[in-house]
C-alpha positions in Angstrom: 86.9 190.9 39.4 87.3 194.3 37.9 89.5 196.6 40.0 87.7 199.7 38.7 84.5 198.9 40.5 84.0 201.3 43.5 84.5 199.8 46.9 81.6 199.6 49.4 83.9 201.5 51.8 84.3 204.4 49.4 80.6 205.0 49.0 78.8 203.8 52.1 75.1 203.9 52.2 74.3 205.1 55.7 70.7 205.5 56.5 68.2 204.4 59.1 64.9 203.0 57.9 63.0 204.2 60.9 64.9 206.8 63.1 64.0 207.0 66.8 64.6 210.7 67.1 64.7 213.5 64.5 67.6 215.9 64.2 67.4 219.2 66.1 66.5 221.3 63.0 63.7 218.9 61.9 62.4 218.7 65.4 62.2 222.4 65.8 60.6 222.8 62.4 58.3 219.9 63.2 58.9 218.2 59.9 59.6 214.5 59.1 63.3 213.5 59.4 64.5 210.4 57.5 67.6 210.1 59.7 69.9 209.8 56.8 73.6 210.3 57.6 75.8 212.3 57.7 72.9 214.7 57.0 69.2 214.1 56.6 67.4 214.9 53.3 65.6 218.0 54.7 68.9 219.6 55.8 70.6 218.7 52.5 67.8 220.4 50.5 67.9 223.5 52.6 71.7 223.8 52.3 72.3 223.2 56.0 73.9 219.8 55.9 76.7 221.0 58.1 74.2 221.9 60.8 72.4 218.6 60.9 73.2 216.9 64.2 74.5 213.4 63.8 75.9 212.5 67.2 74.1 211.3 70.3 75.5 214.2 72.4 73.7 216.7 70.2 70.3 215.5 71.3 68.4 216.1 74.4 68.6 213.5 77.1 66.2 210.7 76.4 66.0 211.7 72.7 69.1 209.8 71.5 69.0 208.2 68.2 68.7 204.5 67.9 71.6 202.1 68.5 71.9 201.5 64.8 72.2 205.2 64.1 74.9 205.4 66.8 76.8 202.7 65.1 76.4 204.4 61.7 77.8 207.6 63.2 80.8 205.6 64.4 81.4 204.1 61.0 81.2 207.6 59.5 84.0 208.8 61.8 86.1 205.8 61.0 85.6 206.4 57.3 87.1 209.9 57.8 90.0 208.3 59.6 90.5 205.8 56.8 90.5 208.6 54.2 93.1 210.5 56.2 95.2 207.4 56.5 95.0 206.8 52.8 96.0 210.4 51.9 98.9 210.2 54.4 100.1 206.9 52.9 100.0 208.4 49.4 102.0 211.4 50.5 104.7 209.2 52.2 104.9 207.0 49.1 105.3 210.1 46.9 107.9 212.0 48.9 109.9 209.2 50.6 109.8 206.2 48.3 113.0 204.6 49.7 111.8 204.6 53.3 110.1 201.4 54.1 106.5 201.7 55.4 105.9 199.9 58.7 103.1 197.4 58.5 100.1 198.3 60.7 99.9 196.7 64.1 97.6 193.7 64.0 95.9 194.9 67.2 95.2 198.3 65.7 91.4 198.7 65.6 91.5 200.8 62.5 93.3 198.1 60.5 90.9 195.5 61.8 87.9 197.6 60.8 89.4 198.4 57.4 90.0 194.6 56.7 86.4 193.9 57.7 85.0 196.6 55.5 87.0 195.6 52.5 86.1 191.9 53.0 82.5 192.8 53.1 82.8 194.9 50.0 84.6 192.0 48.2 81.8 189.6 49.1 79.2 192.1 47.9 81.1 192.4 44.6 81.2 188.7 44.2 77.5 188.4 44.9 76.8 191.1 42.3 78.9 189.3 39.7 77.1 186.0 40.3 73.7 187.8 40.1 74.9 189.5 36.9 75.9 186.1 35.4 72.6 184.4 36.4 70.7 187.3 34.9 72.3 186.5 31.5 70.5 183.2 31.6 67.2 184.5 32.9 65.2 183.2 35.7 65.2 179.5 35.7 62.6 177.4 37.5 62.1 174.0 36.0 58.8 172.4 37.1 55.6 171.2 35.7 54.1 174.7 35.5 57.1 176.5 33.9 57.2 176.6 30.2 60.6 178.3 29.5 62.5 181.4 30.2 60.9 184.8 29.9 61.4 185.5 26.2 60.8 189.2 26.7 63.9 189.6 28.9 66.4 187.1 27.5 67.4 185.3 24.3 68.3 182.2 26.4 66.0 179.1 26.2 66.0 176.0 28.3 67.0 174.0 25.3 70.1 176.1 24.7 71.0 175.8 28.4 70.8 172.0 28.2 72.9 171.9 25.1 75.5 174.3 26.6 75.7 172.1 29.7 76.0 168.8 27.9 77.8 169.6 24.7 81.5 168.5 24.7 82.4 169.6 21.2 80.5 171.9 18.9 78.3 170.1 16.4 79.2 171.2 12.9 76.6 173.3 11.1 74.4 171.0 9.0 74.7 170.9 5.3 71.9 172.5 3.2 68.8 170.5 3.7 68.4 167.7 1.1 66.1 165.0 2.2 67.0 161.5 1.1 64.5 159.6 -1.0 61.5 158.5 1.1 62.5 154.9 0.7 65.9 155.6 2.3 64.3 157.4 5.2 61.8 154.6 5.7 64.7 152.1 5.8 66.4 154.1 8.6 63.1 154.4 10.5 62.6 150.7 10.1 66.1 150.0 11.5 65.4 152.3 14.5 62.1 150.6 15.2 63.5 147.1 14.9 66.6 147.5 17.0 66.3 150.5 19.4 62.6 151.5 19.7 61.7 148.0 20.9 64.0 148.5 23.9 63.0 152.1 24.6 59.4 152.7 23.4 59.3 156.3 24.7 56.9 157.5 22.0 54.3 155.9 19.8 55.1 154.5 16.4 52.2 156.4 15.0 53.8 159.7 16.0 57.0 158.8 14.2 55.3 157.7 11.0 53.0 160.8 11.1 56.1 163.0 11.3 57.7 161.2 8.3 54.5 161.6 6.3 54.2 165.3 7.2 57.8 166.1 6.2 57.5 164.3 2.8 54.0 165.5 2.0 54.1 168.4 -0.4 51.8 171.3 0.5 50.5 169.3 3.5 49.9 170.4 7.0 52.6 172.4 8.9 55.2 170.3 10.6 55.7 171.0 14.3 59.1 171.5 15.8 58.8 168.3 17.8 57.9 166.3 14.7 61.0 167.7 13.0 63.1 166.9 16.0 61.7 163.4 16.2 62.3 162.6 12.6 65.8 164.0 12.3 66.9 162.4 15.6 65.7 159.0 14.6 67.6 159.4 11.3 70.7 160.5 13.2 70.5 157.5 15.7 69.8 154.9 13.0 72.6 156.2 10.8 75.3 156.5 13.4 74.3 153.1 14.9 75.4 151.5 11.6 78.8 153.3 11.5 81.9 151.3 11.9 84.3 154.2 12.2 84.1 157.9 13.2 85.6 158.7 9.9 83.2 156.9 7.6 80.2 158.5 5.7 77.6 157.0 8.1 79.1 158.9 11.0 79.3 162.1 9.1 75.6 161.7 7.9 74.5 161.0 11.5 76.3 164.1 12.7 74.6 166.1 9.9 71.2 164.8 10.9 71.7 165.7 14.6 72.8 169.2 13.6 69.6 169.5 11.6 67.6 168.4 14.6 69.3 170.9 17.0 67.7 173.7 15.0 64.4 172.8 16.6 65.8 172.4 20.1 64.2 175.5 21.5 60.7 174.2 21.2 61.4 170.5 21.4 63.2 170.8 24.7 60.8 173.3 26.2 60.1 172.3 29.8 56.6 171.4 31.1 55.6 169.1 28.3 55.8 165.3 27.8 57.5 166.0 24.5 60.5 167.4 26.3 61.2 164.0 28.0 60.8 162.2 24.7 63.1 164.6 23.0 65.7 164.2 25.7 65.6 160.4 25.6 66.4 160.6 21.8 69.3 162.9 22.5 70.5 160.6 25.3 70.5 157.7 22.8 72.5 159.7 20.3 75.0 160.7 23.0 75.7 157.1 23.8 76.7 156.6 20.2 78.6 159.9 19.9 80.4 160.5 23.3 82.7 163.0 21.6 80.0 165.6 21.3 77.5 164.9 24.1 77.7 163.9 27.8 75.1 161.1 28.2 75.2 161.2 32.0 74.4 164.9 32.2 71.7 164.5 29.6 69.9 161.7 31.4 70.1 163.8 34.6 68.0 166.5 32.8 65.6 163.8 31.6 65.1 162.5 35.1 64.5 166.0 36.4 61.8 166.5 33.8 60.2 163.2 34.7 60.1 164.2 38.4 58.8 167.7 37.7 55.9 166.3 35.7 55.2 163.7 38.4 55.8 160.7 36.2 57.8 159.0 38.9 54.6 158.2 40.7 51.4 156.6 39.4 48.4 158.9 39.9 46.1 158.0 42.8 43.3 155.6 42.1 40.6 158.2 42.5 42.1 160.1 39.7 40.6 158.8 36.4 43.3 158.4 33.7 42.7 157.0 30.3 44.3 153.6 30.0 46.3 154.5 26.8 47.6 157.7 28.5 48.6 155.7 31.6 50.5 153.1 29.6 52.4 155.8 27.7 53.2 157.6 30.9 54.6 154.4 32.4 56.6 153.6 29.3 58.2 157.0 29.4 59.1 156.6 33.0 60.8 153.2 32.6 62.6 154.3 29.4 64.2 157.1 31.4 64.6 154.9 34.4 66.4 152.2 32.4 68.8 154.7 30.8 69.6 156.4 34.1 70.4 153.1 35.8 72.5 151.8 32.8 74.5 155.0 32.3 75.1 155.6 36.0 76.3 152.1 36.6 78.7 152.1 33.7 80.2 155.3 34.9 80.1 154.1 38.6 78.1 157.2 39.6 75.0 157.8 41.7 71.5 157.5 40.3 69.4 160.6 39.6 66.7 159.4 42.1 66.3 156.3 44.3 63.9 153.5 43.9 62.2 154.5 47.2 61.2 157.9 45.7 59.4 156.2 42.7 56.3 154.2 42.6 55.3 153.2 39.0 53.9 149.9 37.9 55.5 148.2 34.9 53.6 149.0 31.6 51.8 146.3 29.8 54.1 145.6 26.8 52.9 142.2 25.7 49.9 143.3 23.7 51.8 144.3 20.5 51.8 142.4 17.3 53.9 139.4 16.8 57.4 139.9 15.8 57.0 138.2 12.5 54.0 140.3 11.6 55.9 143.6 12.0 59.4 142.7 11.2 59.2 143.7 7.5 56.6 146.3 7.6 56.0 149.8 9.0 52.3 149.3 8.9 51.9 147.4 12.2 53.1 147.9 15.7 56.3 146.2 16.8 56.5 143.7 19.6 57.9 145.2 22.7 59.1 142.0 24.3 62.7 143.3 24.6 61.4 146.3 26.6 59.3 144.0 28.8 62.6 142.2 29.6 64.7 145.2 29.9 62.7 147.1 32.5 62.6 144.3 35.2 66.4 143.7 34.7 67.1 147.4 35.3 65.0 147.4 38.4 66.9 144.4 39.8 70.2 146.0 38.9 69.2 149.2 40.6 68.3 147.4 43.8 71.7 145.6 44.3 73.7 148.6 43.0 72.2 150.9 45.5 72.6 148.4 48.3 76.3 147.4 47.5 77.7 150.7 46.2 75.5 153.6 47.2 73.8 152.9 50.5 76.6 152.9 53.1 80.2 151.7 53.8 79.2 149.3 56.7 79.9 145.7 55.6 76.9 143.4 55.1 76.3 140.9 57.9 75.9 138.0 55.5 77.3 139.2 52.1 77.4 135.7 50.5 73.7 135.1 51.2 72.8 138.5 49.8 74.8 138.1 46.6 73.6 134.5 46.0 70.0 135.8 46.4 70.6 138.6 43.9 72.2 136.2 41.4 69.2 133.9 41.8 66.8 136.7 41.0 68.7 137.5 37.8 68.9 133.8 36.9 65.1 133.6 37.2 64.8 136.7 35.0 66.9 135.0 32.3 64.5 132.0 32.4 61.7 134.3 31.2 63.1 134.8 27.7 60.3 133.9 25.3 61.0 131.6 22.4 60.0 134.4 20.0 62.8 136.7 21.1 65.2 137.3 18.2 68.7 135.8 18.5 70.5 139.1 18.6 68.3 140.2 21.5 69.1 137.0 23.3 72.8 137.7 22.9 72.2 141.3 24.1 70.4 140.1 27.3 72.9 137.3 27.9 75.7 140.0 27.9 73.6 142.1 30.3 73.3 139.1 32.6 77.0 138.2 32.5 78.0 141.9 33.1 75.6 142.0 36.0 77.0 138.9 37.6 80.6 140.3 37.4 79.4 143.7 38.7 77.6 142.4 41.8 80.4 139.8 42.5 83.1 142.5 42.3 84.4 144.2 45.5 82.1 146.9 46.7 81.6 149.3 49.6 79.6 146.7 51.6 81.4 143.6 50.4 85.1 144.6 50.2 86.5 141.1 49.7 85.5 138.4 47.3 85.3 134.7 48.3 87.3 132.1 46.5 84.2 130.8 44.8 83.3 134.4 43.8 86.7 134.9 42.2 86.2 131.7 40.2 82.8 132.9 39.1 84.3 136.3 38.0 87.0 134.5 36.1 84.7 132.2 34.3 82.0 134.8 33.6 84.5 137.2 32.2 85.7 134.6 29.7 82.1 133.9 28.7 81.3 137.6 28.3 84.3 138.2 26.0 83.6 135.1 23.9 80.1 136.5 23.2 80.9 140.2 22.7 84.1 139.8 20.6 82.3 138.7 17.4 79.6 141.3 18.0 82.2 144.0 18.1 83.5 142.9 14.7 80.1 142.5 13.1 79.5 145.3 10.5 75.8 145.3 11.4 75.2 146.8 14.8 72.0 145.4 16.2 70.3 145.7 19.6 71.8 149.1 20.4 75.5 148.5 21.2 77.1 151.8 22.2 80.3 153.3 23.6 79.1 152.1 27.0 79.8 148.6 25.8 83.5 149.6 25.5 83.3 150.7 29.1 81.8 147.4 30.1 84.5 145.5 28.3 87.2 147.5 30.1 85.4 146.9 33.4 85.1 143.1 32.9 88.7 142.9 31.6 90.0 144.8 34.7 88.1 142.4 37.0 89.4 139.4 35.1 93.0 140.6 35.5 92.5 141.4 39.1 91.4 138.0 40.3 93.9 136.3 38.0 96.7 138.4 39.6 95.5 137.5 43.1 94.9 133.7 42.8 96.6 132.5 39.6 97.2 129.0 40.9 93.6 128.4 41.9 92.2 129.7 38.7 94.7 128.3 36.2 95.4 124.9 37.8 91.8 123.8 37.8 91.3 124.0 41.6 87.5 124.5 41.9 86.5 125.7 45.4 83.6 124.1 47.2 80.9 126.3 48.7 78.5 124.8 51.3 74.9 125.9 51.0 72.8 126.3 54.2 69.3 124.9 54.3 66.8 127.3 52.8 69.5 129.5 51.3 69.6 130.3 47.5 72.1 128.2 45.6 75.3 129.8 44.5 75.7 130.5 40.8 76.9 127.4 39.0 80.2 127.1 37.2 80.2 126.5 33.5 80.9 123.0 32.2 84.4 123.9 31.0 85.4 125.5 34.3 88.9 124.4 35.4 89.9 123.1 31.9 92.6 124.7 29.9 92.7 127.7 32.1 95.9 129.1 30.7 94.8 129.0 27.0 91.4 130.4 27.8 92.9 133.2 29.8 95.3 134.1 27.0 92.3 134.1 24.5 90.3 136.2 26.9 93.0 138.9 27.1 93.4 138.8 23.4 89.6 139.2 22.9 89.5 142.1 25.3 92.3 143.9 23.5 90.9 143.3 20.0 87.4 144.3 21.1 88.7 147.6 22.4 90.6 148.1 19.1 87.4 147.5 17.2 85.5 149.9 19.4 88.4 152.4 19.1 87.6 152.8 15.4 84.2 154.1 16.4 85.0 156.0 19.6 88.4 157.7 20.3 87.8 157.3 24.0 88.0 153.6 23.6 91.6 154.0 22.5 92.4 155.4 26.0 90.7 152.4 27.5 92.8 150.1 25.3 96.1 151.8 26.4 95.1 151.5 30.1 94.2 147.9 29.7 97.4 147.0 28.0 99.4 148.5 30.9 97.5 146.2 33.2 97.5 143.1 31.0 101.1 143.0 29.8 102.6 141.5 33.0 99.7 139.1 33.4 100.0 138.0 29.7 103.7 137.4 30.1 103.0 135.2 33.2 100.4 133.2 31.2 102.8 132.6 28.3 105.5 131.4 30.8 103.0 129.0 32.3 102.0 127.8 28.9 105.6 127.1 28.0 106.1 125.1 31.2 103.0 123.1 30.5 104.3 122.2 27.1 107.5 121.0 28.6 105.8 119.0 31.4 103.6 116.0 30.5 100.1 116.3 31.9 97.9 113.4 33.1 94.8 112.7 31.0 92.3 112.7 33.9 90.3 115.7 34.9 91.8 118.4 37.1 91.3 118.0 40.8 88.0 119.3 42.2 86.4 119.3 38.7 82.7 118.4 38.7 81.0 117.9 35.3 78.0 120.1 34.6 74.8 119.2 32.7 74.8 119.5 29.0 73.7 122.7 27.3 70.2 123.3 25.9 69.4 124.8 22.6 70.3 128.4 23.7 73.9 129.4 23.1 76.1 129.5 26.2 73.2 128.7 28.5 73.1 125.5 30.6 70.0 123.4 31.0 69.3 125.0 34.4 69.2 128.4 32.7 72.5 129.7 33.9 75.1 131.1 31.4 77.7 128.5 30.5 80.7 130.8 31.0 81.2 134.2 32.4 83.7 137.1 33.3 85.7 138.3 36.5 87.5 141.2 38.7 89.8 141.5 41.8 89.2 142.9 45.2 92.3 145.1 45.1 91.0 146.9 42.0 88.3 149.4 42.9 85.1 149.5 40.9 85.7 153.2 40.0 89.2 152.5 38.8 87.9 149.7 36.6 85.4 152.0 34.8 88.0 154.7 34.3 85.6 157.7 33.8 84.8 160.7 35.9 84.1 158.6 38.9 82.4 159.6 42.1 80.9 162.7 40.5 77.5 164.1 41.4 75.0 166.1 39.4 
């Protein structure tokens, strides 16, 4: 704080708002006395401030001033004593520098009062500084009736405030506007609709195509700020999604497009409109692909706040007549934000923006779109939203067990095994709902979501601090399956189904859990000892083990560690933060990998019997879906240990709150 600012003790404001008794001069003159101290206004104006009575003994009995005035008079006298003490101290310091000054007695009332006065003055200065800082932003109240800051008193907008709060590195100024050929833009729009929009249909396809037409139409209608934001953000997301390195041209082009979109942020992010939520969702999607410039968790927090302010977290009452099309879009917007909030919060091991109990929105009807084949090669028809219809129920199930296991309390569950088996059964039933028309790359995408969810809910949590032997085996096997599936996807130059930096965090999490259980029970997991889990009558069955469980555990473990390492290397080309994850994982994996190689060497030197390992039970053959058994369960999956915390496994800003 500035030291030149006058202290409250130097310029005390001593006045009584309503004096009980007037001073003697005002009383004799029968004029109004404001009771100001040390002299009232009337005495000051007449030049008789020195004659204005200010002490109780100067008034007639029964005419004393109020208790507050008496205290103010006392403060005035103390102020004079403080001034005298200061002058005396200055005089001593000037004439007798070498003589030490005795510290004041702690019991001295003057020192106590002085400390209190200066403490109060310091608090007032702090409050004034805070108020001054807040005034630079203007008066902020984000709700459904507030449109933005008061433009007549500040140059700050809500959009600029969002960008200031969520921007990690400045986005470079965009290059001079030079639109690509219309065909190139349509190809990027098509890529976005095919791979990202079908998961998050937060706006209508018609709105996107209309914005493209308006921008490319010469001498056409004016293009709104939101249409420009929508068009450039879609180009940015589609371009950077196809980037393989943060140093290639695609990454640079995507950064240029987002820089172009940010020029329209003031109006696009204006609160109180549905378009603000849609604009924020697009920015969240971009931030998941470019974590170097934007904080996705903070951005989704703003989007959730906008959803709640507009009341989209609750369906309107039945007596309120809402057009069906409007209602469906309202529900789609909510579940797009809901899905992103759950996914982002879980991958960072942080709290949700709002609980499920506070929301009450039915799932939108997403099955009425055109068939996938009819829209796969054309922009003229609506896309099938089957992926979104699968995504929303999965996020709801994930939200339920994540809140119960990690966010509700620290009291252990009474029957944790029963609860976890029930959760896994629900996710298994969800996986059986995949339609035959679902494209293969989305099947892989949802299989990875399922495997990740299994590992997550089986991992140690606040309410289930220890993992059973069967649970460790499941984590071990599911981790291997997860890495077998995501490893080729990470090396594929064509990024489909919206894989982001958060997938690097998932790989690190799964890998950490795999190492943890392997470090705790290497003999059980590597020697093919498969635990038996009894099932009570009426209880859900435990998740099944894959068909190759217990076979070649050492070789599969070495391959899994290698896949994790190489996957993080591949992701490190796109996101620098993934290099940090790789370094951390190597520190954990090196001793485990050395142990695995020693075991492998011993196995080579020791003849092994040809029969199956003890405890092995063959599983049914697979069906036509890759890595899925005939009963619908994934054929192999990944793991974690109960001495490795969930937060440590994710490795990012854990336990933070908005």
